[in-house]
Each structure stands twice: as structure tokens, then as C-alpha cells.
N, C-alpha and C positions, 0 to 999 in steps of 0.2 A: 617411664618405669615409676611403679605405687608402691615399691619397699626404697627407694632410691637413696632415704638417710641412713639406713641401716645396713645397706650394700655397700654406703661409702665408707662405714665406719668400720666394717669388717674386711674392706679391702684394703683401709691406710696401715690396719693393724696385721695385714697380713704379709704387705710390701714393708712392713718395718722390720716384723719377726724374721723373714727371709732377707731379707740384708743382714739382718745382727746375725742368722745360723749361716749364710755364707760367708759374710768376712771372719769369723771366728774358725771356718771350713781351712780357708784360703792362708787365713795368716799367723793362727793360734798357733804359740811356741809348744815346749814340753819334750817329753820324751828322751831314753838315751839311745837313739838312731837305732837301723834294721840290726834285728835278730833272726834267726830260725827257731820255729816251735815244731813241735812234733804234733801231729793231729792225732786224732781220739783212732782214726783211722790208719796209725803210721806214717801216716807221710812227713815226707821234710818243707816247710812250707816258711817263704820268707814274709818277714812282718815290716810292714812301712817303720814303726819305732818312733815315728816324731808325730806331733800335732796332735790334731783334734781328731783323726783316724788311723791313730798311732799303733791301734792293735787291728786292725784290717789289714787282709794281703798287699804285700807293697802296688801289686798292680788295679789294685781294685780300691784305695786309699785315690792312687794318681785319679782314676775315674770322681771321685767323691768331688775331688778340691776340682777338676776341670766342668762336671756339670755344677760347683756351687758359681764358679763366671760368668755360666750361661747362665743362672739366676740371678743374679744382682744387679750382671750388664744388660740382658735382652730381659729377661720374661719378664721382672721386678719393671722397667720402664714401659713397658705394653701393655702392665696390669692397670698401673696409672694410668695412661694414656686412654686405655679401654675404659674407664670409668668418667673421665672426662666428655668421651664419645659418645658413650650411653648419655650423657647427661641430653645430649642436644637431640634423643628422640633418632627414632630409626631400627629397624631387624640388625640389621649389619653390625652396627656397632655393638648390639648385644649379642649377636653371636660370636662375635671375637670377644666379648669379654668374657661368657660364659667357658670357650675353649679355653682360654689362656686359665680362668681359674680351675680347670680341668687338667692343666698341668702341673700346677701349686698341689692341689691334691692327691695327687698322685704320684710326684715326686717326693712329696714327706708321706705318704701311705709307705712305700719304699724305706726311707729311711728308717720308719720306725719296727721297721719287720728285715731288714736286713742290716741297718747300720748297728755297730757293735754299741753296746751301750757306751754312752759317756754323759757327759753332763751338760748334752741340750738335747736332753732325751723328752724334757716335760714340755720345751719347747715345741720341737717336733710335734708331739700331741698334739698344741694347740694351734700350729700350723695348718697338722690335717683337720684335725674338727672345723674349722672356722673356714679352708677352704673348702670341704665338703659341704656345712652348709651354705654357704654362698652360691657353692654349685647349683645345688638343688631351687634354692629361690631364686635364681636363674630360668631356672631350669621353666621353674610352673610359672616363670610370668608370662610365655610364649603361651598365646591362644592357636590351638591348632584348626581352626576354622578359619585363620587368616593364614596361614601355611599352606594347607590346604589350596586355599587361593592363590595365592604365590604362585606356588609351584606346577599349577597349571595355566600358568600366564609363558608358557616356553622357555622357561631357565633350561639350559643345558647340563644335564644330570648325568647322562651316559658316561660321559669323560670319568670326575670324582669319584662316580659310582664303580666303575669297574677299580680305578686305583685303588678306593676301599679294599674293594676284594683279593684284589693281588698282593694289596702289604697284608692282609692278616697272613691272605696262605705262604708267601716268603717268609715272615717273620718266624709263623709256624714251622716252617722246615727247618730253618736256619737253629733254629732251638731243637727242633728231633732230630736235626743230625748229631747235634752234642750229646741227646740224653739217651736214645735209642740202642747205638755201637755197642754202649756199658750193659746193657742192661739182656743185647742177646749172645754178648760173649761171655758174658758172668761174675765178671769185672762188678756189674752193679754203679761204681760211682763216676763221677764222667768224669773228665779233666778240667780242673778249674773248679772245680768244688772245695778245696781247701779246706781251713778248718771251720768254713761253715756247715751247719746242720739239713740244710737243703737249697736247692736253687730255687729261691725267691720267687727271681724275678721271673724268670722262665715258667713258672709256678704260675703266678699272678699274669705273665702273660697269656699264657695259653688256656688257663682257666676262664679270663674277664675280657681282657684290649682283645687279643686275635679274633674273637666270637663277635665282639660288638664292632670290630670294623668291618668284618666282613658280613652282617644283618645290614648296618647301616648302609653300606653299600649297595647292598640287594634291595631295602627299600625305598633306598632313594631311583633307583632306576625306575621302581615301580610307581615311581609319584607319589608316595605316601607321604603325609605331613610329618608324621618322626622321622621317615629315611630324611626328610629334608633338615631337621632342626639337626639329628644324631650326627647327619651325616657334615654337614657343616661345622659345628662345633667338634666334632673327632677331627677333622682333617687342620683348623685352627691347631686341638690341644696340640697335633703331630708337631707341626712349624715346630713349636718348642721341644717335644721329646726329643724328635730326628737331629734339632740342634745338639741337643746337650749329647745325643750320644753320639754326635760327628765330633763333637771338643772332647768327651770320653778315648774314640779311639787315636785322633790325637796322640792326646798326653799319653797314651797309652803305646803307640810307636815312638815319640821322643826318649821312654826310657828304655824302649828294645824290645815291649812287649809283642808276642802274636797279633797281631788285628785282622788278619784274614781268614775268611770271604767277605768278614766284615765292611772292612774299609773301603770297599769299591759299592757295597750293599744300600748300605748305611746313606752316604750320601747324593746317590742318586735317585734313593727314597726320599728325601728329601726337597732334593730339587721338582723332583713331579710331584711334590705333594704341594709345595708354595705354587707352583702352575695350577694347580686342581681345584686350590683351595681359591687362590685369586679369580678364577673362572669360574667357582659357583658363587663368591660372595659378589663378582659384579653383574652376577645376572638376576641376583635377589636383587640388586641395589637397584639397579633398572624396573624393577615389577612388584616389588614393597611398596 
């Protein structure tokens, strides 16, 4: 890697910042406890009232804490290991590091857009910016001609490619099941919108992440170099994202929030994604 020193500084800064943000999210005291808030739409919303996420609805605050656990105990160690592994060289290590950085970028982009304003706002800004820069730098390091050579040496692309397409379609249908019915019956606002301004996660998923999953899957099956790059990176990113979503669902189920059908779909998607990622990366490792 030509910019390993710069990448090391960025990665270490991301790791330290993410640990600080997650630790505050998990353990920060404060707040006066749960209370009911009337939204601009006249709904009575149960607000968490404690900790960093005290102004968020109680079930969303639980999700934030659950994701913080995944970030500090799974994603950060993986990020640091990926950086060390990358120093030894090899395409697989760079793909893993890039996918891990993708998780941090998306995570703190969502925190910026969806999280109620709090005293960590500028830290979220820094983490989203550094993650984006590190992700972009890593992506630009890849040689498309080298990827072209590797993908035409018999790498198994059908299973991971089909999975990426199905994943994009499945999650899109899951979100549309929540969004379309109130639009069709005239109530407009979907259940779970609470006191938030809009459906941030669903909007960014439907506009960016899910189409990207489908496009990468199609290009991977066609053995395009960008398909290999995007597909491998997306599969690694998805391991962390689906782990975080699974943790969120477990947390929600513990406090009695409704979790169907996501509690079935998301963990199953995680297991298949791990299989697809290992399948593809092993093929790359043998041929690169």
C-alpha cells in the first residue's frame, strides 16, 4: 500500500474516536428517565430519557447502545487487525480493511443524520469524514487490471453475486412493507416514525446501499473488475452491518419491542453473508 503511513494514522484515529463514541453511548449517565413526548403529528412517543440517547425514542435508544457494543468489541478490533494484515501485503487483506472502513463510514453517516443532536456531534462529523477519506483512499489503491486478471482465473462468483442481488431486493421489500401501506391508505406516516423528521435509514438504504448491493452483485456475476472490488468490499461491510442489526434486534426483543419479521431475516442474512464473503475471499486469496 503506497499510503500506508497516512492510512495508519487515519485508521488509528478512527479506532480511538469510535471507542470513545461507543463508550459514551453505552455508559454515559444523565437524564431524568423515561417520559412521554407528543410529536408534531400528535403521537404520544415514549422517550428514553437517559444517557447519550436520552432524546431518542426508547426502542431506538436501545438500538444505538446495541450497535455501540458491536462497534467497540467487534468492528474496532477487526479494523486494527485489518490494518496490521494489510501491511503484509495481499489483495484479500486490503479488501477486508476497505469493507471494514465502509462500516464505520455508514455507521457515523447514519449517526449524523438520524441521531438526536448531542455533545458528540463533532466527533461523529470527524469519524464520518475520516472514514470516508480512508475508504476512498483504499478504493483508489486497487489496480483494475490486476482485478481483471484475478476474476478470470476461476473465482467462484455466482453464489456471492446472487446473494448480493437477493439481499438488496429482500431489504428493499422489508422497508417498502413499512412505507407503502400508509401511503396507499392515506395515513402517510409509517409506524415507528415517532418524533423523527423522516425515515433516514430506510431512505439511505433504498437510495444508495441497496441499489449498490444489487449492482455489485450483477457486475460480480458478469466478472467485471469493479464487480469483484465492489462485491468483496460490500460483503465484508455487510458482515459488520448485519451483526449490528442483529444486536439491535436482540436488544429490542429484550425490552419487549416488536421485532418480526426482521428477527428472522437479518440473522439469516448475516449467516449467508459470512458464507458468501469467505467463499469469495478464499477464491481471491488462491488466485491473487
